[in-house]
N, C-alpha and C positions, 0 to 999 in steps of 0.2 A: 911211329908213333916216338912221344918222348911222353915217356913214364916219369913223374915226378915223384924222387924218393925222400925230397924234403920234407922232414917232420910234422914242422907247423905245417904247410900247405897241406896233406894230410886229415893231419885235425881238425882245419877251417873245412874241409870238404865232408869230415862226418860231423860239421858241426852243422852244416845241410843238414844232409841224412837226420838230422836228429830235428830240427828244425820241422823238416817232411811229417815224420813219427809225428809230431806235436801238433801239427795242422792237419793229422789225419786222424788226432784224436786217441792213438798212441801212448799219453803224457809218461806211460808205467816206463817204458823202453825209453824214451826221450828222455826221463830223469837221468836211468843207469847210463843211458849214452853220454850226457849231459855230467855230469860226474867223472866221469872216464877224463872227457875230454880237460876237464880243466885240470883236472888231476896232475894228468902228460905235463901241461899247459906251465903249470907252473913247476917245473921240475924242467922242466926244457926253454920256458923265456924268463920267469922268475915272477913275482905275484906285480909287478908294478909296468910291466909289457903291455902295450895295448891285446892285443892279443890274448891276455890270460884275461884279462879284465871285462873285456866282451865277451871272454868265454864263461867271466861268472855270470853277466846281465843274462849272458843265456839260461844258464843255469837256476837265477830265482826264478824266471820266468816262469822255467818248468815246476817249481817248487808253487808256486802263485796257483798255478794248472791246477796239483793234484793237492792244493791248497793244504801245503804243512808251513801253517802262518808263524808254527817259534823260530821254525827252521828257517824261513826265510826273512825274518826281521834276523836276526841273533845276527845270519851269514851277511848278509847286504849291511845294514847296519854299523857290526863290529869290525869286521874281515876286511868286506871288500871295499868299501864308499871312501874309509879314509885313504888309504892307496889310490883309489882312482883318482881323488882330488886333491892329492898331493903329485901325482902322476901325470894327469891332463888341465887338473885345474876346475876352475868350479863351474863354468861356463860350455861344457867341451858335453857335446852332445849325450857321449856314453854316462857321464856323470849325471845328467838332467834324467838319464832313463832310467838310471838306479838308484834314486831318491823316488821317483814315480812310483819303483817298483815297493820299493816301501811305505810312499803312503798309498797303495791300493791294501801291502799288507795289513796295514795299522789300518783300516779303515774298513775290508771287508772281511778279517777274519771277526767270526761271531763268539767269541770272545772278548771283545773289544771292550775299553771300559771309554769313559768321557776322554782323559788323559793321552789313551791314544789315538785318540779323533783332535783333540786339538794337537798333537803330536803331526799327523796326519796333514792336515789344515796347514800350520806352519810351514811348514815342506812345500806343500803348493801352490801356497800363497810365493815361496821365494820361485819355484820351480816356472810357474807362468809367470812371473816379473822376468827372470833370465830367456826365456823360450822367447818371449813379445822381442825383449831386446835380442837375443842374437836370430830370431829367424823371421819378426817380424808376426803382427798381431793374426795377421788373414794363415797364415804356413797350420796344414793339419795336425801338426806336433801342437802347438799353442793353442788351438780348436780343443783338443784332446787334454790336454792341461788344464781348460777353463771348466772343461766336460765335467772333468777329476775335482778341482776344489770345490766346485759349487753343489755337486755330490756329497763332500764332506761337508760343506757349510748344513745341510741338508740334513745330514743323520747327526751334527753334533744339536741343531736347534729341535730334535727329536729326542735327543737323549736328555 
């Protein structure tokens, strides 16, 4: 048998384990693993590499699952999103996932403000438009973006 000794491949496999842990509801364990993976990817590949950025997306999902709203907003908005947009471009699926994660954190946080909801709406308008353009209107990710945009607008109407 061939056993890969490439550290990046091992980190990707560990990311799959973290995803399984999260799917099993073991979000605390998934978060610990995602933090380690992201830190190692940063060291190994740098912050602008696709694997590192994808690890950051996974980390932001884990933070959302555990409702660590302030950290997910700060991490996604300030650290990850600028690098991802610069490296991958504004229409890349990973960038759109990051923006959507930020909009979720802004709109679901119980301590959200009206300004947070307005920011989430602006983000989701952009994400929805780009997903329609990149994937088409019938794609599941486009539909999910439309649903999230609708949810944000409903919250805004009640705010």
